[in-house]
C-alpha positions in Angstrom: -91.8 22.7 -48.8 -89.2 25.5 -48.8 -90.2 28.5 -50.7 -88.4 31.0 -53.3 -88.8 34.4 -54.3 -89.6 34.6 -58.1 -87.2 37.0 -59.4 -88.4 40.4 -57.4 -91.9 39.5 -58.8 -93.4 39.1 -55.5 -94.6 35.5 -56.4 -93.1 32.9 -53.9 -93.1 29.4 -55.3 -92.1 26.0 -54.0 -88.7 24.5 -54.4 -89.7 22.0 -56.6 -92.2 22.4 -60.1 -94.3 20.1 -61.7 -93.3 20.0 -65.7 -95.9 18.6 -67.6 -94.2 18.1 -71.3 -95.8 14.8 -71.4 -99.0 15.8 -70.1 -101.4 14.0 -73.6 -98.7 12.0 -75.1 -96.8 10.0 -73.3 -98.9 10.5 -69.8 -103.2 10.2 -70.6 -105.2 12.8 -68.9 -106.3 10.7 -65.9 -102.5 10.1 -64.8 -101.6 13.5 -65.2 -104.5 14.9 -63.2 -103.3 12.5 -60.6 -100.1 13.5 -60.9 -101.3 17.4 -59.8 -103.1 15.9 -56.9 -100.6 14.4 -55.8 -97.7 17.1 -56.4 -99.9 19.3 -54.8 -100.2 16.9 -51.5 -96.3 17.2 -51.3 -96.6 20.8 -51.0 -95.5 21.8 -54.8 -97.4 24.9 -56.0 -95.8 25.8 -59.4 -96.4 24.4 -62.5 -94.4 24.7 -66.0 -96.5 24.1 -69.7 -95.8 25.5 -72.8 -97.9 26.1 -76.0 -95.8 23.7 -77.8 -96.2 20.5 -75.1 -97.0 17.4 -75.4 -93.1 16.6 -76.7 -91.9 13.0 -78.2 -93.1 14.0 -81.1 -94.2 17.8 -81.3 -96.8 17.9 -84.1 -99.1 20.1 -84.7 -102.0 18.1 -84.2 -101.2 17.9 -80.4 -99.7 21.6 -80.2 -101.9 22.4 -77.1 -103.0 19.5 -76.1 -101.1 19.7 -72.3 -102.6 23.3 -71.7 -106.2 21.3 -72.7 -105.5 19.0 -69.7 -104.6 21.4 -66.8 -107.6 23.4 -67.7 -109.8 20.9 -67.7 -107.8 19.9 -64.0 -108.7 23.8 -62.8 -112.2 23.4 -64.2 -113.1 20.3 -62.5 -111.4 21.1 -59.5 -111.9 24.3 -58.7 -108.4 24.6 -57.3 -106.9 27.6 -60.1 -105.7 29.5 -57.3 -103.7 26.9 -55.3 -101.2 26.7 -58.0 -98.1 29.5 -59.5 -98.8 28.9 -63.9 -96.3 29.4 -66.0 -96.3 28.4 -69.8 -94.1 29.5 -72.3 -94.6 30.5 -76.5 -92.7 28.9 -78.8 -89.7 30.7 -80.7 -88.5 31.0 -84.5 -88.2 27.4 -86.2 -91.1 24.7 -84.6 -92.8 24.5 -87.7 -95.5 22.9 -85.9 -96.5 26.2 -84.0 -97.3 28.8 -86.7 -95.1 28.2 -89.1 -92.2 28.4 -87.4 -92.6 31.8 -87.2 -90.3 34.1 -84.7 -91.7 35.7 -81.1 -93.3 39.1 -82.3 -96.4 41.2 -80.6 -98.7 40.0 -82.6 -97.3 35.8 -82.3 -97.5 36.7 -78.4 -101.0 37.6 -78.9 -101.4 35.0 -80.9 -100.1 32.6 -78.4 -101.2 33.9 -75.5 -104.8 34.3 -76.1 -105.1 30.4 -77.1 -103.3 29.4 -73.9 -105.7 31.3 -71.7 -108.8 29.3 -73.3 -107.0 25.8 -72.7 -106.0 26.4 -69.2 -109.4 28.0 -68.7 -107.9 30.8 -67.3 -107.8 35.1 -66.8 -104.0 35.2 -66.2 -100.8 33.6 -66.6 -98.7 34.0 -63.6 -95.5 33.6 -65.4 -95.6 33.7 -68.9 -91.8 33.0 -71.2 -90.0 33.1 -74.3 -89.5 30.1 -75.1 -86.1 30.3 -77.1 -85.1 34.1 -78.0 -85.2 34.9 -81.8 -81.3 35.2 -82.3 -81.0 31.4 -81.8 -79.4 29.4 -78.8 -76.8 27.1 -77.8 -79.1 25.1 -75.9 -80.1 21.7 -76.9 -76.9 20.8 -77.7 -76.4 23.7 -80.7 -73.4 25.1 -79.0 -71.5 24.4 -81.7 -73.3 26.1 -83.9 -73.6 28.8 -82.4 -72.4 32.2 -83.8 -72.9 35.8 -81.9 -71.3 37.4 -84.4 -73.8 36.8 -87.0 -76.5 38.7 -84.9 -77.8 42.2 -84.8 -77.4 43.1 -81.8 -79.3 46.5 -82.5 -81.9 44.2 -83.7 -82.3 42.7 -80.8 -82.7 45.3 -78.6 -85.7 46.9 -80.7 -87.5 42.7 -80.9 -86.7 43.0 -77.0 -87.9 46.7 -76.3 -91.4 45.6 -78.9 -91.8 42.8 -76.4 -91.1 44.0 -73.1 -94.0 47.0 -74.3 -96.4 44.3 -74.8 -95.8 42.7 -71.2 -96.6 45.7 -70.2 -99.6 46.0 -72.0 -100.6 42.5 -70.7 -100.0 43.2 -67.0 -101.9 46.1 -67.1 -104.4 44.0 -68.7 -104.1 41.3 -66.2 -103.6 38.4 -68.4 -100.1 38.0 -67.1 -98.5 38.6 -64.0 -94.8 37.9 -64.7 -92.6 37.9 -67.3 -89.7 35.0 -68.0 -86.8 33.4 -70.6 -85.5 30.2 -71.5 -83.0 28.5 -73.2 -81.2 32.0 -72.9 -78.3 33.6 -72.0 -75.8 35.5 -69.4 -76.0 38.2 -72.2 -79.0 37.9 -73.3 -80.4 38.4 -69.9 -78.8 40.8 -69.1 -79.9 43.1 -71.8 -83.5 42.1 -71.4 -83.6 43.7 -67.8 -81.2 46.9 -68.6 -83.9 47.8 -71.9 -87.0 47.1 -68.9 -84.8 48.6 -66.5 -84.1 52.0 -68.2 -87.7 51.9 -69.8 -89.9 51.6 -66.9 -91.2 48.3 -68.3 -91.5 44.6 -66.8 -88.4 42.9 -66.5 -87.9 38.4 -67.0 -88.0 37.3 -63.8 -86.8 33.9 -64.5 -85.0 31.8 -67.1 -85.4 28.8 -67.6 -82.7 27.0 -69.1 -81.4 22.5 -68.8 -79.2 22.1 -65.9 -78.0 18.6 -64.2 -75.2 17.1 -62.4 -74.4 15.8 -66.2 -74.8 19.4 -67.9 -73.5 22.3 -65.5 -73.8 25.2 -68.0 -74.8 27.9 -65.7 -72.4 27.7 -62.7 -70.6 30.2 -64.2 -71.4 33.6 -65.9 -75.3 32.8 -66.1 -75.1 31.8 -62.3 -73.9 35.1 -61.7 -76.1 36.8 -63.2 -78.9 35.3 -61.7 -77.2 36.2 -58.6 -76.3 39.4 -58.7 -79.2 40.3 -60.4 -81.8 38.6 -58.5 -83.1 36.5 -61.7 -84.8 33.0 -61.1 -83.8 30.3 -62.7 -85.4 26.8 -63.2 -83.8 24.1 -64.3 -85.3 22.0 -66.6 -84.0 18.4 -67.2 -82.2 17.4 -64.1 -82.6 14.1 -64.6 -80.9 14.5 -68.0 -83.8 13.5 -69.9 -83.6 10.2 -67.7 -80.1 9.5 -67.9 -78.7 9.8 -64.3 -81.6 7.8 -62.9 -79.1 4.6 -64.9 -82.4 2.8 -66.5 -80.7 3.0 -69.7 -76.9 2.0 -68.8 -75.8 -1.4 -70.4 -77.9 -1.1 -73.2 -81.5 -1.1 -71.6 -84.0 0.5 -73.3 -87.3 0.6 -71.4 -90.6 -0.2 -73.8 -92.3 3.5 -73.9 -89.7 5.0 -72.3 -87.9 8.5 -73.7 -85.2 7.2 -75.5 -87.1 4.2 -77.5 -89.1 7.0 -78.4 -86.7 9.8 -80.1 -83.4 7.3 -80.2 -80.7 9.8 -78.5 -82.5 11.8 -76.3 -81.9 15.4 -77.8 -78.0 14.4 -78.0 -77.2 13.2 -74.9 -76.9 9.8 -75.8 -73.0 8.7 -75.8 -70.2 6.4 -74.6 -68.7 9.5 -72.3 -72.4 10.5 -70.9 -72.9 6.6 -69.8 -69.8 6.7 -68.4 -70.6 9.8 -66.4 -73.8 8.2 -65.1 -71.9 5.0 -63.3 -69.7 7.6 -61.6 -72.8 9.5 -60.1 -74.5 5.7 -59.9 -71.7 4.7 -57.7 -71.8 8.2 -55.5 -75.3 7.3 -54.9 -74.3 3.9 -53.5 -71.9 5.1 -51.5 -74.0 7.7 -49.4 -77.0 5.3 -49.7 -78.9 7.5 -51.9 -81.8 6.9 -55.0 -79.9 8.4 -57.4 -82.9 9.8 -58.7 -83.9 11.0 -55.6 -79.9 12.7 -55.7 -80.0 14.3 -58.8 -83.2 16.0 -58.1 -82.0 16.8 -54.6 -78.8 18.5 -55.8 -80.6 20.8 -58.4 -82.7 22.1 -56.1 -79.9 23.1 -53.6 -78.0 24.9 -55.9 -77.5 28.4 -54.2 -78.6 30.0 -57.5 -82.2 27.4 -58.4 -85.1 29.0 -57.5 -87.2 25.9 -58.3 -86.2 22.8 -60.4 -88.8 21.4 -62.7 -88.9 17.8 -62.9 -91.2 15.5 -65.2 -92.8 12.2 -64.7 -94.4 10.2 -67.7 -96.1 7.3 -65.0 -97.8 7.8 -62.1 -95.2 5.6 -60.3 -91.9 7.8 -61.4 -93.6 10.9 -60.0 -94.0 9.3 -56.6 -90.6 8.3 -56.5 -89.1 11.5 -57.4 -91.4 13.4 -54.6 -89.2 11.2 -52.1 -86.4 14.1 -53.4 -88.3 16.5 -51.5 -87.3 15.0 -47.9 -83.3 14.6 -49.0 -80.4 16.3 -48.1 -77.1 15.9 -49.3 -73.9 15.6 -46.8 -70.5 18.0 -47.8 -68.8 14.8 -48.6 -71.8 13.6 -50.9 -71.7 17.2 -53.0 -67.7 17.4 -52.6 -68.1 13.6 -54.6 -70.2 15.0 -56.8 -68.4 17.8 -58.0 -64.9 15.4 -58.4 -66.7 13.6 -60.6 -68.1 16.8 -63.0 -64.3 17.9 -62.7 -63.5 14.1 -64.1 -66.3 14.3 -66.8 -66.9 17.5 -67.9 -69.5 18.4 -70.3 -70.5 14.6 -71.5 -73.0 15.8 -74.1 
């Protein structure tokens, strides 16, 4: 499998990343461990977790369970060194984690120590901030996103404090690299301007939503990622399952994400289903499986470092792994671009 540099960290990762957010809720521990082994056999050596996982739903009782499942596999297999391991500290407002406390050196220390224990490891390869304290336009929050209400001086101080903490952890050996999630172009640039000015660890990656249905990263953020050598780790490349086609014509598979949370985090709607039908037709026209087409498109984007995909069941994972061998023709890529112009921002 193709391997790509993770920013300027010196770490290389596989072009696909195993997402784990359902491990411990929709995916039991035995199935999760099978998924890890199958992904490894396919050439994947990068996995992504978070202290708040599993999701669907996030609850105080289940916070950390995903990391525990990963830690149990590392302990059982003795193969921690085979994987580049990423996890995240939750940001402000998630009541299930530390009563929604914002990110600060003290909350990061608390979160990191807990993650290390649960993961049964001494080091996190990529430690990410799950979303910025100032808020984010991710998760359908762009309609109320108000940068003019931010305090840039306070933001810069927060960044300097967090990066100073990161320097201590890198020196201690508990973290190899730092990254961001649900961050903007301005935020990414500002984090790294401060890092470079003060000799602190730079942010090596950004993990944002990105798919055929959600191409917000294509402009300003892509420019930053490419020219500043920051890795991009897209999540939801299947648009929470929409691009599989399994929800078309009112279908609601038992145990699916839509069956559990209803509107797929605000993604469900007539315009989304219309767009999905266009992509399904493109897959038929070019002889591709729609799931594998969506994953292959994401991983092949010029600014993508590693595309994160997750699966609830083992069969879904095996199906998704077929994307590793899919190459999309220029004609197919042109058709996908035309579909985006016809159905821009469907949610």
